[in-house]
Wavefront OBJ file of the C-alpha trace (Angstrom):
o trace
v 46.556 53.944 36.852
v 47.927 52.952 33.515
v 47.850 56.402 31.891
v 51.551 57.134 32.349
v 52.781 53.819 30.946
v 50.287 53.864 28.083
v 50.492 57.489 26.918
v 52.604 56.618 23.871
v 49.962 54.301 22.443
v 48.509 55.047 19.045
v 45.601 52.577 19.048
v 43.033 51.805 21.720
v 42.720 48.050 22.078
v 39.577 46.132 23.147
v 39.201 44.655 26.633
v 41.637 41.776 27.235
v 40.360 40.727 30.696
v 38.932 43.439 32.966
v 41.171 46.294 31.835
v 41.601 48.192 28.589
v 45.067 47.661 27.184
v 47.018 49.957 24.896
v 50.228 48.923 23.236
v 52.967 51.375 22.279
v 53.378 52.221 18.609
v 56.809 50.582 18.679
v 55.110 47.182 19.003
v 54.539 47.400 15.267
v 58.285 46.788 14.829
v 58.226 43.554 16.830
v 59.548 41.109 14.258
v 62.253 42.073 11.793
v 60.821 39.862 9.058
v 57.384 40.965 7.736
v 54.216 39.203 8.796
v 53.677 36.116 6.615
v 51.219 36.932 3.861
v 50.294 33.345 3.173
v 48.686 32.299 6.446
v 45.790 30.863 4.480
v 48.005 28.117 3.057
v 49.110 26.834 6.483
v 47.981 23.239 6.833
v 45.976 23.459 10.053
v 42.363 22.461 10.697
v 39.958 25.377 10.535
v 39.095 27.121 13.798
v 35.558 26.831 15.149
v 34.776 30.375 14.147
v 35.966 29.855 10.567
v 39.279 30.805 8.950
v 42.582 29.048 9.548
v 44.569 28.400 12.715
v 47.847 30.290 13.111
v 51.043 28.349 12.629
v 52.487 27.249 16.021
v 55.960 28.186 14.756
v 54.863 31.735 13.951
v 53.084 32.126 17.289
v 56.184 30.843 19.093
v 58.443 33.229 17.203
v 56.265 36.247 17.992
v 55.842 35.496 21.712
v 59.550 34.733 22.128
v 60.322 38.082 20.551
v 58.161 39.902 23.125
v 60.189 38.301 25.938
v 63.599 38.750 24.284
v 66.222 41.230 25.476
v 66.046 42.817 22.040
v 62.426 43.861 22.669
v 62.299 44.316 26.444
v 65.131 46.835 26.553
v 62.815 49.191 24.621
v 59.314 47.915 25.454
v 58.264 49.971 28.488
v 54.795 48.432 28.652
v 55.868 44.773 28.905
v 58.944 45.693 30.964
v 56.773 47.301 33.640
v 54.130 44.573 33.592
v 56.718 41.807 34.049
v 58.571 43.792 36.732
v 55.362 44.247 38.744
v 54.978 40.487 39.227
v 57.436 38.983 41.792
v 57.654 35.797 39.724
v 58.051 37.616 36.424
v 54.792 36.206 35.032
v 52.856 38.010 32.288
v 49.140 37.437 31.745
v 48.506 35.814 28.346
v 45.486 38.138 28.016
v 47.953 41.002 27.515
v 49.720 39.066 24.769
v 46.384 38.400 23.062
v 45.721 42.162 22.999
v 48.801 42.848 20.869
v 48.185 43.780 17.245
v 50.531 41.139 15.852
v 48.865 38.369 17.849
v 45.361 39.606 17.024
v 46.277 39.610 13.327
v 47.095 35.903 13.643
v 43.693 35.314 15.337
v 45.578 33.387 17.993
v 43.869 32.102 21.146
v 45.206 31.299 24.595
v 45.415 27.662 23.535
v 47.412 28.641 20.424
v 49.955 30.506 22.545
v 50.362 27.680 25.052
v 50.605 25.134 22.260
v 53.079 27.220 20.290
v 55.355 27.543 23.335
v 55.708 23.775 23.700
v 59.442 23.170 23.516
v 60.240 26.860 24.007
v 62.607 28.117 26.696
v 59.804 30.368 27.910
v 57.828 28.983 30.844
v 54.011 28.835 30.910
v 51.411 27.978 33.544
v 47.618 27.933 33.945
v 45.706 28.981 37.052
v 41.907 29.184 37.398
v 41.396 29.287 33.666
v 43.976 32.029 33.117
v 47.407 31.469 31.575
v 50.733 33.170 32.238
v 54.150 33.210 30.541
v 57.577 34.250 31.804
v 61.252 34.168 30.844
v 63.193 31.025 31.690
v 63.704 30.793 35.464
v 62.487 34.401 35.743
v 65.653 35.673 34.050
v 66.653 39.253 34.874
v 65.216 41.880 32.546
v 67.542 44.109 30.528
v 67.830 47.755 31.543
v 65.086 49.858 29.963
v 66.357 52.210 27.252
v 64.814 54.892 25.072
v 63.846 53.433 21.730
v 65.867 54.952 18.849
v 63.864 56.922 16.254
v 62.107 54.622 13.796
v 63.758 54.441 10.368
v 66.178 57.238 11.291
v 68.988 55.695 9.261
v 66.788 55.261 6.221
v 65.807 58.925 6.303
v 69.466 59.962 6.361
v 70.860 57.316 4.039
v 70.944 59.512 0.915
v 71.760 62.971 2.279
v 75.381 62.607 1.161
v 74.616 61.532 -2.405
v 76.123 64.814 -3.592
v 79.357 64.227 -1.670
v 80.246 63.686 1.984
v 80.202 66.689 4.306
v 81.992 66.198 7.613
v 83.491 68.025 10.570
v 87.105 67.756 11.651
v 87.721 68.422 15.346
v 90.811 68.847 17.488
v 92.858 70.867 14.964
v 95.954 72.368 16.642
v 96.031 76.198 16.879
v 99.002 76.608 14.552
v 97.367 74.615 11.746
v 95.331 76.290 8.952
v 92.583 75.127 6.625
v 95.220 74.763 3.881
v 97.201 72.326 6.020
v 94.050 70.330 6.679
v 93.056 70.317 3.037
v 96.375 68.845 1.944
v 96.257 66.247 4.715
v 92.747 65.111 3.730
v 93.590 65.193 0.029
v 96.459 62.770 0.571
v 94.083 60.244 2.151
v 91.426 60.185 -0.583
v 91.191 57.419 -3.191
v 91.615 58.091 -6.886
v 88.784 60.307 -8.142
v 88.099 61.834 -4.728
v 88.490 65.598 -4.431
v 88.274 68.202 -1.703
v 85.592 70.634 -2.841
v 85.485 72.899 0.187
v 87.292 73.565 3.451
v 86.061 76.174 5.919
v 88.234 78.314 8.139
v 89.306 76.717 11.412
v 87.103 77.928 14.276
v 88.413 79.051 17.652
v 87.477 75.645 18.978
v 89.657 73.877 16.401
v 86.759 72.722 14.226
v 86.589 72.754 10.432
v 83.958 71.720 7.862
v 85.035 69.750 4.778
v 83.012 68.830 1.677
v 84.213 66.148 -0.745
v 83.229 65.168 -4.253
v 81.257 61.909 -4.438
v 83.180 58.681 -4.987
v 82.559 54.993 -4.422
v 82.006 54.049 -0.758
v 82.559 57.669 0.232
v 80.359 57.758 3.354
v 81.705 54.418 4.596
v 85.296 55.435 3.916
v 85.019 58.780 5.727
v 83.041 57.290 8.630
v 85.252 54.297 9.354
v 88.563 54.553 7.518
v 89.642 58.189 7.180
v 92.384 59.021 9.675
v 94.151 62.375 9.609
v 97.104 63.473 11.723
v 97.961 67.155 11.725
v 100.743 68.759 13.757
v 101.163 65.566 15.761
v 97.467 65.393 16.700
v 95.057 62.668 15.588
v 91.997 64.556 14.400
v 88.383 63.543 15.047
v 86.296 62.935 11.898
v 82.496 63.154 12.170
v 80.155 62.853 9.162
v 77.428 65.524 9.456
v 73.765 64.606 9.823
v 70.565 66.407 10.822
v 71.204 69.864 12.356
v 74.980 69.553 12.007
v 74.584 68.927 8.258
v 72.155 71.816 7.855
v 74.581 74.212 9.508
v 77.500 72.887 7.467
v 75.608 73.289 4.182
v 74.982 76.952 4.979
v 78.745 77.492 4.888
v 79.147 76.149 1.340
v 79.467 78.596 -1.578
v 76.573 78.602 -4.017
v 78.644 76.933 -6.723
v 79.559 74.017 -4.444
v 75.913 73.578 -3.421
v 74.978 73.333 -7.088
v 77.703 70.757 -7.727
v 76.396 68.673 -4.828
v 72.851 68.937 -6.152
v 73.901 67.857 -9.642
v 75.946 64.951 -8.309
v 73.101 63.858 -6.036
v 70.671 63.761 -8.966
v 73.147 61.659 -10.944
v 73.444 59.138 -8.115
v 69.697 59.039 -7.502
v 69.037 58.461 -11.190
v 71.543 55.609 -11.228
v 69.976 54.127 -8.100
v 66.596 53.929 -9.815
v 67.825 52.011 -12.859
v 66.481 48.501 -13.276
v 68.714 45.676 -12.060
v 68.782 41.990 -12.936
v 69.581 39.218 -10.460
v 68.972 35.498 -10.846
v 67.306 36.006 -14.217
v 64.719 38.369 -12.696
v 64.411 42.113 -13.282
v 63.686 44.596 -10.513
v 62.936 48.310 -10.702
v 65.759 49.039 -8.261
v 67.612 47.577 -5.282
v 64.811 48.516 -2.882
v 62.379 46.438 -4.932
v 64.779 43.507 -4.668
v 64.934 43.972 -0.892
v 61.154 43.846 -0.785
v 61.106 40.599 -2.753
v 63.594 39.015 -0.350
v 61.419 40.017 2.629
v 58.413 38.527 0.874
v 60.236 35.215 0.417
v 61.234 35.190 4.095
v 57.740 36.025 5.267
v 56.012 33.382 3.154
v 57.953 30.464 4.691
v 57.655 28.860 8.100
v 60.697 28.136 10.252
v 62.699 25.240 8.844
v 60.992 25.287 5.434
v 63.286 24.685 2.449
v 63.151 26.599 -0.806
v 62.277 24.350 -3.738
v 65.519 23.673 -5.679
v 65.284 25.138 -9.152
v 62.256 27.265 -8.251
v 62.346 31.028 -8.966
v 62.764 31.925 -5.273
v 65.626 29.448 -4.859
v 67.368 30.680 -8.012
v 67.037 34.301 -6.882
v 68.358 33.750 -3.342
v 71.190 31.575 -4.651
v 72.187 34.354 -7.082
v 72.093 36.945 -4.289
v 74.373 34.723 -2.184
v 77.117 35.145 -4.766
v 77.475 38.748 -3.556
v 78.325 37.704 0.009
v 81.877 38.786 0.997
v 82.567 35.197 2.131
v 80.574 33.435 -0.581
v 83.148 30.676 -1.231
v 83.128 29.568 2.385
v 79.400 30.085 2.875
v 78.354 28.069 -0.189
v 80.879 25.242 0.151
v 79.207 21.787 -0.035
v 75.777 23.443 -0.263
v 72.821 21.322 -1.349
v 69.897 23.549 -0.420
v 68.541 26.715 1.207
v 65.996 27.018 4.010
v 64.354 29.724 6.127
v 64.869 29.534 9.885
v 65.603 31.579 13.004
v 69.081 33.091 13.072
v 71.583 31.579 15.478
v 72.642 35.132 16.372
v 69.257 36.379 17.573
v 65.491 36.154 17.237
v 65.260 37.316 13.632
v 64.655 34.955 10.715
v 67.103 34.465 7.881
v 68.240 32.067 5.165
v 70.350 29.025 5.964
v 72.722 26.990 3.816
v 71.942 23.257 3.963
v 75.117 21.164 3.719
v 75.548 17.904 1.836
v 76.839 16.164 4.970
v 73.461 16.650 6.670
v 74.893 18.776 9.467
v 73.298 21.784 11.098
v 74.202 24.064 8.221
v 74.952 27.756 8.551
v 72.929 30.939 8.393
v 74.165 33.811 6.276
v 73.458 37.518 6.201
v 71.252 38.385 3.257
v 71.714 42.033 4.269
v 75.435 41.856 3.520
v 74.640 40.490 0.073
v 72.097 43.223 -0.667
v 74.468 45.911 0.592
v 77.101 44.663 -1.846
v 74.544 44.697 -4.667
v 73.660 48.291 -3.763
v 77.321 49.290 -3.915
v 77.773 47.784 -7.379
v 74.299 47.204 -8.891
v 73.981 44.674 -11.748
v 72.088 47.048 -14.040
v 69.860 45.307 -16.556
v 70.703 47.804 -19.292
v 74.411 48.157 -18.526
v 76.679 47.518 -21.547
v 79.776 45.448 -21.069
v 82.524 47.768 -19.745
v 85.375 48.519 -22.135
v 88.602 46.792 -21.263
v 90.685 48.915 -18.919
v 87.920 51.450 -18.292
v 86.651 52.453 -14.862
v 83.514 54.378 -14.022
v 83.589 56.946 -11.259
v 80.956 59.390 -9.985
v 83.616 62.066 -9.884
v 85.540 61.946 -13.141
v 88.794 63.701 -13.811
v 87.153 66.123 -16.219
v 85.310 67.615 -13.225
v 88.545 68.647 -11.518
v 88.284 72.087 -10.026
v 91.124 74.584 -9.958
v 92.092 75.664 -6.458
v 90.853 79.109 -5.517
v 93.549 81.613 -4.708
v 93.758 82.361 -0.972
v 93.557 86.052 -1.897
v 89.861 85.619 -2.690
v 88.980 84.664 0.886
v 87.038 86.790 3.271
v 85.008 89.667 1.934
v 82.331 87.877 -0.047
v 81.733 84.970 2.317
v 80.543 85.159 5.937
v 82.147 81.781 6.545
v 85.521 82.716 5.065
v 84.955 80.235 2.252
v 87.968 78.262 1.106
v 86.689 76.286 -1.841
v 88.130 74.660 -4.931
v 86.367 76.135 -7.945
v 86.994 76.477 -11.638
v 87.581 80.140 -12.534
v 84.306 82.075 -12.946
v 82.336 78.839 -13.296
v 80.154 79.426 -10.275
v 79.500 83.066 -11.239
v 79.159 83.097 -15.032
v 77.270 79.919 -15.865
v 73.459 79.918 -16.210
v 73.332 77.071 -13.717
v 73.788 79.569 -10.892
v 70.052 80.379 -11.114
v 69.002 76.886 -10.131
v 66.827 76.342 -7.065
v 68.432 76.092 -3.666
v 70.055 72.750 -2.915
v 67.507 70.198 -1.619
v 70.079 68.779 0.784
v 70.044 72.023 2.758
v 66.271 71.947 3.045
v 65.895 68.362 4.199
v 69.001 67.961 6.363
l 1 2 3 4 5 6 7 8 9 10 11 12 13 14 15 16 17 18 19 20 21 22 23 24 25 26 27 28 29 30 31 32 33 34 35 36 37 38 39 40 41 42 43 44 45 46 47 48 49 50 51 52 53 54 55 56 57 58 59 60 61 62 63 64 65 66 67 68 69 70 71 72 73 74 75 76 77 78 79 80 81 82 83 84 85 86 87 88 89 90 91 92 93 94 95 96 97 98 99 100 101 102 103 104 105 106 107 108 109 110 111 112 113 114 115 116 117 118 119 120 121 122 123 124 125 126 127 128 129 130 131 132 133 134 135 136 137 138 139 140 141 142 143 144 145 146 147 148 149 150 151 152 153 154 155 156 157 158 159 160 161 162 163 164 165 166 167 168 169 170 171 172 173 174 175 176 177 178 179 180 181 182 183 184 185 186 187 188 189 190 191 192 193 194 195 196 197 198 199 200 201 202 203 204 205 206 207 208 209 210 211 212 213 214 215 216 217 218 219 220 221 222 223 224 225 226 227 228 229 230 231 232 233 234 235 236 237 238 239 240 241 242 243 244 245 246 247 248 249 250 251 252 253 254 255 256 257 258 259 260 261 262 263 264 265 266 267 268 269 270 271 272 273 274 275 276 277 278 279 280 281 282 283 284 285 286 287 288 289 290 291 292 293 294 295 296 297 298 299 300 301 302 303 304 305 306 307 308 309 310 311 312 313 314 315 316 317 318 319 320 321 322 323 324 325 326 327 328 329 330 331 332 333 334 335 336 337 338 339 340 341 342 343 344 345 346 347 348 349 350 351 352 353 354 355 356 357 358 359 360 361 362 363 364 365 366 367 368 369 370 371 372 373 374 375 376 377 378 379 380 381 382 383 384 385 386 387 388 389 390 391 392 393 394 395 396 397 398 399 400 401 402 403 404 405 406 407 408 409 410 411 412 413 414 415 416 417 418 419 420 421 422 423 424 425 426 427 428 429 430 431 432 433 434 435
């Protein structure tokens, strides 16, 4: 009877009560912060079977996540189980069958004890225990879970320059009109490398040279008006990107590949933050997650310790650092006031509640402008740019359109560069293969 609701499971779980329970693979993503790796240092008396008892705070955090809107809008298994009970009660045996809870070696008593003071309600009947949302609160509508790590897989596909579609182009407007309109909106150093012909549906593909914040700028800030119409700008991903890349001339593909390699190489340079060196920004992100996962809720970082010094240095990259760090006397780990995830908090000198801050915003700013460990001091008045002026490409004459390109290629290229240079024999652009 449970086959339909459990068909997405990846692991067969042992008997919880009298039924075999399978949990969906998505349950592995339950808590945004990683599982604490230092459970053995928790100061709890050993369990009867040996080992250490799980921290009540960690048990509480995990169980509250299962019952949160954030989880239940995607968790079909728990959503259906809770919906089947008129009172909204969920058997604790099902919670004990979850991988995260089993990893803690939690018992029914641990769950009930951990929920003391929680908004969740618990009860015991005939030796069994049950948990529900406060006052049987209404469940969120069930939604399809978005693909895991989809954004991460697509995060670097525009390293060689943003490729996007422009929709809603009026019939009387040409690719040349669009090119000039886009060109006028780009920051210094940004160039239009390619513009396709306008399709019958008023759609055009544009490829730009790489520049700082290019994907963010095109996605959220670029606004183009042509012939009185506000055009729709959509950055290409997945199949749309693959089809767009097929329209690019070989020379432009090679430029994108070269630029992508330059960015990727720069991304993998060592950085230095808070007196500590890291292989790259991703390694720094991993260290921050480790610090979060090794502390219990409410635990302060030791002032002057390496973890404190590192997090304090990262905070200086926050867009609102002056306000966030005002009157600060310490840093702690606790649950965010904006949801069930855990984050760092600023402890104020006045002894008030303090304020949480987004470590993600800080890390994103570091990724935009990495503090490279080997970077020399910049010369006064100089400015680095992924697309330097010496890479400017002469505009192709409109007379060269048509015959040689199935997509009626309208690209900016330096004369003969894409035909006469040895670089033409390079392998096909990796972006086209992985898009």
